[in-house]
C-alpha positions in Angstrom: -8.7 8.0 13.8 -5.4 8.2 11.9 -2.6 5.9 12.8 0.1 7.1 15.1 3.6 5.9 15.9 7.3 6.3 14.9 7.5 7.9 11.4 3.8 8.2 11.0 2.6 11.8 10.2 -1.2 12.4 10.0 -1.8 8.7 9.5 0.8 8.4 6.7 4.0 6.4 6.7 6.5 7.0 3.9 8.2 3.6 3.7 11.3 2.7 1.9 12.3 -0.9 1.1 15.7 -2.2 0.0 14.5 -4.2 -3.0 14.4 -2.7 -6.5 10.8 -2.5 -7.5 11.1 -1.4 -11.2 9.4 -4.0 -13.4 8.2 -6.1 -10.4 4.6 -7.1 -10.1 2.4 -5.3 -7.7 1.8 -8.5 -5.7 5.5 -9.1 -5.3 6.1 -5.5 -4.0 3.0 -5.8 -1.8 4.6 -8.8 -0.2 7.9 -6.9 0.5 6.0 -3.9 1.9 3.9 -6.1 4.1 6.9 -8.0 5.4 8.7 -4.7 6.4 5.5 -3.4 8.0 5.1 -6.6 10.0 8.7 -6.3 11.2 7.8 -2.8 12.5 4.8 -4.2 14.4 2.2 -2.9 11.9 -0.1 -5.8 11.1 -3.7 -6.4 10.0 -4.4 -6.8 13.7 -3.2 -3.3 14.5 -5.0 -1.4 11.7 -8.5 -1.1 10.3 -7.5 0.2 6.8 -4.1 0.2 5.1 -3.6 1.8 1.7 -0.4 1.0 -0.2 0.6 3.5 -2.9 3.3 1.9 -5.1 5.6 3.7 -7.5 4.8 4.0 -11.2 7.5 1.6 -12.3 5.7 -1.3 -10.5 3.7 -3.5 -12.9 -0.1 -3.5 -12.2 -1.0 -5.5 -15.3 -3.3 -2.8 -16.6 -5.1 -2.2 -13.3 -5.2 1.1 -11.4 -5.6 -0.5 -8.0 -7.0 -3.6 -6.3 -8.4 -4.5 -2.9 -9.4 -7.7 -1.1 -13.0 -8.4 -0.1 -13.5 -8.0 3.7 -9.9 -7.0 4.1 -8.0 -4.1 5.6 -5.7 -3.7 2.5 -6.0 -1.8 -0.7 -3.1 -1.3 -3.2 -2.9 1.6 -5.6 -0.6 2.5 -8.5 0.6 6.0 -7.6 -0.8 7.5 -10.8 -4.3 6.7 -9.5 -3.9 7.1 -5.8 -5.8 10.4 -5.8 -8.2 9.7 -8.6 -11.7 9.9 -7.0 -13.2 7.4 -9.5 -10.6 4.8 -8.5 -10.9 5.5 -4.8 -14.7 5.3 -4.8 -14.7 1.8 -6.4 -12.3 0.4 -3.9 
């Protein structure tokens, strides 16, 4: 069942953060996004799966995406967020 709540449409939340992300590592931006979501009450306890799609100017160090084992979170570089080969491997 898709998430619901303020600003969430069909399970998708388009989130803006105040930090400049250009050239930042994906892990750094992931932390900023997670902090903002937590402040909105969206946490690992309130979701089964969360997919972050980060802008193209974020540094992924050559990766297309990454996920954590037994975790609710996967993080994608926007260029690959709709690539079936990447999505299936995550």
